[in-house]
Structures are given as C-alpha cells and as structure tokens.
N, C-alpha and C positions, 0 to 999 in steps of 0.2 A: 504493500500500500504506500509506503514512503517513496519507493522508487517510482511508482505511477504518479504520485503527487508531484515529484520533481519533473516528470514528463509533462504533467499538466501545466506546471509553472513555465516550462519552455514554450508550450503552446500559447500561454498568456502573453509572453514576450513577443512571439512571432505575430500575434494579432495587434498588440498595442504599438509596437515600434514603427511599422510602416504607415499607420493610419494618418498622422498629420501630413506626411509627405503625399499620400494619396489625396487627401483633402486639398492640398495645394494645387494638385494637377486637375482635380475634378470640379472644384468650386471656383466660380468667378472671383476675381480679386476683391471686388467690392463686398462680397459676402463671406470672405474667408474668416475674419475674426469672429463673426457670429457663429459660424459652423464649428470653429475650434472650441468655442464656449460650450456648444452642444456636446461635442466629443468629450469634453472634460467631465461630463456628468456620469460617465460609465462607472466610476468607482462608487460614488455615493448612491447611485441608483441600484447597483448590484448589492451594496451593503444593506440598504433599506429593504429591498425585496427579500434578501436572505434572512434578515432578522424577523420579518413579518411572516413569510411563508414557510421558512425552514422548520420552525418548531411545530407549526400546524401539520405539515406533511409528515414529519417524523413521528409525532404523537399519533396521528391517524393511521399511518402505514408503517414505515420504518426508515432508518437513515439510508438503507440501500435504495429504497424507492426514490428518496430525495436525490441521491447521486445519479441514479439512472435518469431521472427527469432532467437534471441539468446537463447530462451527457447528450440526451436526445435534443435538447434545445440548442446545444453547441453544434450538433450535426445538422440541424435544420438551418442554422445561421451560416454554416460552411457552404451549404447548397445555395443559399440566397446570395451570398457574396460571389460565388462562382458564376451564377447566372446574371447578377445585376452589375457587377463592377467590370468595366471593359478591360480587355487585355492591354498590356503596355503598348504594343504596336498600334492599337486603336486610339489610345489616349494622346499620343504625341506624333507629330509629323515625322517622316523618315529622317529629314535633315536634323531635327532636334534630337531624335533618338540616337543618331550617329554621333552627334556632338556630345551627348551624355556618355556614350560608351568611350569616347576618346578621353573626356575629362575624368571619368571614373576609372582610374587605373586598377583599382581593386579595393577590397574592404580594408586591407592594412594601410594603404595610402590614405583612404578617407578617414580612417580612425586617427592616424597621426595628424592629419590636417585638423581634425576636430579637437583633439586634446592639446594641440599647440595654440589654439585660439582661446581668448579670454571669455568671450561670450558664452560658449557652451558650459564652461565651469560655473559662471554666475547663475545661469538658470538651473543647472543641476544641483548646486548647493542650496539654492532657494527652494527647490522642490523637496530636498531632503529635510530642510528646516520646517517645511509645511507638513509633509506626509507623516513624519515621525510623531509630531504632537497630535495631529488629527486622529491618526489610528490609535494612539495611546488613549486619548479621551474616549473615543467611540468604543474601543475594545473593553475598557474597564467600567463603562457606565453600568452594565448589568450588575457587576459586583458592588458598585457604589450604591445603586438602588436597593440591592438585596440587604446591604448593611443598614440602609435607612428604613427597612421594613416594608418596602414596596413589593407587591406580589409579582411572581414570575411573568405572567401574561402582561400585566401593566408595565413592567420593566422593559419587556421586549418592544411594546408599542412606543413607549417614550424614547427608547434608544433609537428605534427606527425613525421616529420623527426628527430627532436631532441629526441623524445621518441624511435624511431625505431633504431637509432644508438646504443642504449643501448644493443641491441641484439648482435651486433658485440663484444662489450666488454665482455658480458657473455661468448660467444663462445671462445673468445681469452683467457679469464681467465681459462676456463676448459682445453684448450690445453696447456697453459703454466704450469698449475699444473701437467698435464700429463707428461710434459718434465722435471719435477723436480724442477721448480722454487719455492722458498720458499713462503708459504702463507703470511708471514709477509711482504715480499717485495711487493707482489701484492696489499695487503691492503694499504700499505704505498703509493705506486704510485697512487692507485685509489683515496684515500682520499686527497692526496696532489694536484692532478689535479682538483678534484672537488672544492677545496678551491680556487685555482688559477682561475678556470673558472668562478665562480660566482663573484670573485673580479673584473675580467676584464669586465664581462658582465654588472655589475650593478653600479660600482663606476663612479662618474661624471668626466670622462676624455674625451677628443676629439682630433682629428687630424684636419689638415686643410681641408681635404675632409670628408664631412659628410657621404658619401656613404662608404668610406673605414672604418670609425669608426663603422658604423652599421655592415659591413661585419665582422670585427674583433670581435665585440660583439657576433654575431651569431656563428662564429667559436668557440669562447670560450664556448658557451652553448653546441655546438656539442661535444667538447672535454670533457666537464663536464659530459655529459650523456654517451658518448662512453667509455672513460677510466674508469669512475666510474662504468661501467657495470662489471668490473672485481671483484668488491666488493661482490655482491650477489653470483656470481659463486664460489668465494673462501669461503664464509661463509657457503654455503650449503655443500661444501666438508668438512669444519672444523666441522660442526655439526655432521657429520658422524664419524669423527675422534676423537672428544673431548667428545662425549657422554660417560657417565660413564660406560656403558655396552652395549652389543648387543641389549638388550631389552629396552633400553632407547633412541634409536635413534629417535623414533616418538615423545616422550615427549620432547626431546631436540629441535627438529625441531618445535614442538608446542610452546615451550617457546620462541624460536626465532621469530616465526610468531606473537606471542602475543605482544612482545615488538616492533616488526616491526609495528604492528597496532597502538600501543601507539605513536610511532614516527610519523606515518601518521596522527594521530589525533591531535598531538601537533604542528607539524612543520608548516603546512599552516596557522593556526591561529596566530602563533608567527610572521611569515613573514608578514601577513596582518596587525597585530598590529604595527609592525615597519614601514611599508609603510604608514599607516594612521597617525602615530605619526610624521613621518618626512615629510609627504606630497609628497611622491614619493617612487621610488624603489631604490634610491641611497644608502641607508643604510641597505638594506635587506641582503647584503652579510655578515653582522655581525652574523646573525642567522645561515646561511649556513656555514660560516667559523668556528663558534664555534662548530658546529656539526662535521666538518671535523677534527678540532683539537682533539675533543674527540675520533674520529675514529682513528687518528694517535696514540694517547696514548694507546687505546685498542689494536691496532695492535702490539705495542711493548709488551704489556702484553701477548698477544697470542703467540708471538714468544718465550717468556720465558716459557710459559706453555708447548709448544711443545718441547723446549729444555729439560725441566725437565722430560717429558715423555720419551724422547729419552735416557736421562741419566739413 
C-alpha cells in the first residue's frame, strides 16, 4: 500500500506540473490569470470534498469503497483529458513547435536554467511558506475541535468549511490579477491575514461570552483560509511570468510544487512539536506566523523582481 501510495503521488505530480503550462497554451492571454485562479482551487476543493464525503462513504460502505471510487473518478478524468485536450501538434503551429524543440535542449538544461534564475526560487519558497501552514491548520482542526468537545460529524463539517472557503480566495485572486492588481499587494494581504488569523485563533484570549470567543476564533480561521487563498492563485500566475523562458514554465511550476511539498512535510510536524512542547495549541501561531513573515519578505522581493523586469 505504501508503494502504491508513492505511485499515486507520482501521478499527482504528473497531473499538476504541466497544467499551468497547458493553460498558457490553451487560454487566451486576457483570461489567463482568471483561469490560473480557477486551477489553484484543486487542493482546497479536493480537501473539502474528502472531508465531507470521505467519512460518509467509509461509514456506509468501507474505506476500500472510498478508494475504488476515487480511482474510478481519476480514470474517468484521464479519459476526459485524452478526449478534450488537443495534442501538442494541434495546439501550436509547426514553426512554433520546431522553435520549442530547438530551444528545449532537454529536461536537464531546462532544470539548470530554472534553478539559476531568481524568480522560480521566490515563488517556490513563497508556496512553501503558504502550503506548510495551511495544511498544518487544516490537518489539525479535527483534533482541535475534538479537544474542544465538538462532535465528530460537526468537526468534519466545520473543517471542510474552512478548507472550502479557500476556493473563494483563489477565484478572487485570479480576478483581481485580471483587473491589474499588483501580485505583491495580493501576496502581502494574503500572508498578513493568515498571520492575523492564526494569532486570533490560537492565542489564549477570551471574552466574557465563551460562545462569542469561539465564534471569533472560527471566523479568524475562515479568514485565514479564504484570504490566504489569494496566495496560490497569485503564485501560479507568477510562475508563468517569472519562468526564465517559455520552455521552463513546467520546470518552474515543478520546482514550486517540490518546495510546496517540503513545506507540507515540515509544517505539520513543527506545529505538532510546538503543541506537544507547550501542552496545547496556544503557541502554534509562532510557527504559522513565522511562515507568514517569510511570505511577506518574499512578496517584497517578488515585487522588486517584477519591477526590475519591467524596467
């Protein structure tokens, strides 16, 4: 099962890495930012559906039925992509395709070109700063709710809601980019609200009314996920813009996904370590807040990078 899970992870990368490059070829330039925002919803949409539907299917049938269902859905999607997405030769004129083959010496050359450029590192580190804290918060919410005495079904719904509102942030980020809002501004707002949201959600403060305190904490988590959703939408757009060349969009997105995976690998254990060390969740905002501060610094560097390119 672990070996097959690794194979599934490889398939996940094979799906996610070429998608922004495909969108760049299939979508008119005036609608690219909006569609990249739509693409950025794949993670929160999948997480929300998994949290809502997974427990229902598993309790009614079995975990094997849930896995077979997701496998069947992936198979149907593979057939749809095969039928709907045109072949490379149909997407680009022969002259453009030949130029691409000449410029693209090979994956090793494209990788070297990507890693030598500053832009891919900035977007990749920004994605790591975002994904590590978002997954840590979403992943531990059921445990946090359970310790607060919230029932399992209600916990799943509340967690799914926090994950789902991230979709609105992705879509809003794409539309705002389409309207000409600077990427640096969107990243700054996104990381700033994420820092504020986790601070309000996890620090030990309280009002006279316990219910009002709980409501404000939950609203802070909703804002954390919703406004933070502008970050991945903006970063996918920046990956296309800051790639060193037309032929390195996929490698730039790949590097961004790789560092995102590292962030997802490191973020939850760090949060868990701080929670175990402090005996609760009240100091976990230090981890998420540090990630947001890193994101704010990277947003400023990205702004300078874009300004330099424009100059």
